[in-house]
N, C-alpha and C positions, 0 to 999 in steps of 0.2 A: 583505832580511831572510830568514833561513833558517828552516826548519821547527823546528829546535831552539830558535831564538830566540822563535818563536811560543809554544812550550810554557813558556818561562821568563819571558816578558814579563809584567809586573804592571801592573794598572790599579787604583788606589785600594786596593792591598793584596791584590787577587785576581788570580790568574793568568788570562789571556785564555781558556785552555782550560777553566777551571772555570766562567767566566761563560757561555761558549758551551754547555757541557754542561748547565748549570742551565737555560738557555733551552730547549734541546732536550728536557730532562726535563719542564719545565712544559708545553711544547707537547704532548708525548705524553700526559701525565696529563689535560690538558684534552680532548684528542681522545678518549681512552678514556672519560672521563666523559660527553661528549656522545653517543658511540656507544651507551653503555649506557642513557642516558636515552631516546634515540630507540628503541632496541630494546625498552625497557620499555613505552613508549607503544604500539608496534606489537603487542607481546604482549597488552596489555590490550584493544586493538581486536580482535585475532583472537579472544580469549576472549569478548568481547561478541558478535561475529558468530556464533561457535559456539553460544552460549546462545540467540541468536535462531533459529538453525537448529534446535536441539533443541526450542524452543518451538513452532516452525511444524510440525515433524514430529509432535509430540504433538497439536497441533490437527488436523492432517491425519488422524491415526489416529482421533481422536474423531469427526471428520466422516465418515470411512469407516464407523465403527461405527454412527453414526446413520443413514446411508444404508442399511446392511445391515438395520437394524431397520425402517426405513420401507418397504423393498422386500420384506418377508416376505410370501409368498403368503397365509398364514393371516390376517394383519392386513388385507391388501388385500381379501380375500374377506369378512371381517367388516365392513369399511367399506362394501363394495358391498351386502351384505345389509341393513345399517342404512339405506342411502340408497334401498333398493328397486331397485337396478340388477339387470338380468338378463344371463345369458350371451348373446352374440351368436350367432344361429343360423348354421350353416354356409352357408346360402343367401345370407347377407348379405356373406360374405367374398369378396374379389376379389384378383386378382394385380396386380402393378405395371403390367403392360402394359395391363390393362383399366381402369386409373384414368383414362386419357384419355377413354374412352368414357363413363365415369360422369360426368366433368366436363362433357361435351358434352350429355348428357341432362338434367343438372341445370339447372333454370330459374333464371336470375339474378334476384335480387330487384329490384323496380321502384325506380328512383331516386326519392329524396325531393326534392320541390321546396322549396327554402329561399329563394325569392325574397322580397324585403322586402314585397311586396304580400300574400303569404299569411301572414305572421307578424303576429299581433295586437300592437299596441304595449303592451297590458297584460301580455302574456306576457313581453316583454322587461323591463318594469319589475319584474315579480315575481322575475326572475332576478338583478337588480342587487343589489349589496351595500348594506347600510344605510350612510347617511352617518355619518362620524366627526365628533364635535363638535370645533370648533376648539380649539387649545391656548389655555389662559388666558394673558393677557398677563403677561410677566415683569416683576416689580417691579425697578426700578433700585436702585442702592446708596443707602442712607440716610446722611445726614451729621449 
């Protein structure tokens, strides 16, 4: 069969070239539709992520503003005065190298003996949670 015969051959009233062309056209239309659908989903996902990024940036700016407010020297000084705190004298300040000596001269607190013999049973009972009443029995289905 020649190429010219392929163009002129008919199947149920349609030329073979027309049927093949229609199939190719439907395939292309379906492919374009699917590509646009997937691209639309991706675009929506990108927009959602960008909104989340903008929300997080706004939250970050808000937190930075709050930190700046909390770290204001006047505010900290007012809180210190209200709590009765005083400035540290220069004689109490030390360098990083001298911290080791300060730690050596600082007496460690005495260990606390928590053996069972030294703990009173009444003290343990006082710390125990109160008992919870048992659940009431569940009634079965009535007939």
